[in-house]
C-alpha positions, -999 to +999 in steps of 0.1 A: -791-354+480-760-349+467-737-365+434-704-363+426-698-345+391-672-359+367-665-333+341-645-345+311-641-341+274-652-375+251-616-380+242-602-381+280-637-401+290-624-431+269-591-429+282-603-432+319-601-465+335-627-459+356-651-455+328-655-494+334-670-487+369-694-456+354-729-475+349-763-464+343-796-476+350-811-492+318-849-489+306-858-516+330-840-504+363-813-528+359-777-519+363-746-543+350-724-552+382-687-563+366-684-601+366-652-597+384-677-581+412-704-605+411-680-637+411-669-626+447-709-630+461-718-663+446-752-676+453-761-645+475-792-619+474-790-583+487-806-562+507-810-526+487-811-497+506-804-458+500-780-438+529-766-407+525-780-406+488-757-438+477-776-472+468-762-499+493-764-534+484-757-559+517-753-597+505-770-623+524-767-660+518-795-678+525-794-712+540-825-735+544-830-759+568-856-780+555-860-786+519-896-780+516-891-744+528-870-736+498-888-709+482-869-711+451-886-744+440-923-726+450-942-717+421 
């Protein structure tokens, strides 16, 4: 698996607009996706895949045909 390496000193890193795009997993394995991106996928779930060393999120909208089949309401 290959990784892109960005070498900068701390001052340069603070000045980069790309800093907002650099995220890391928290202790629970969660990663922050900016609201401007999340807003483009309302009511979506995502298939998660690892392809060629990259994490891919494939958006899916679920349309229920019968209210009883709504898994969101099942407990």
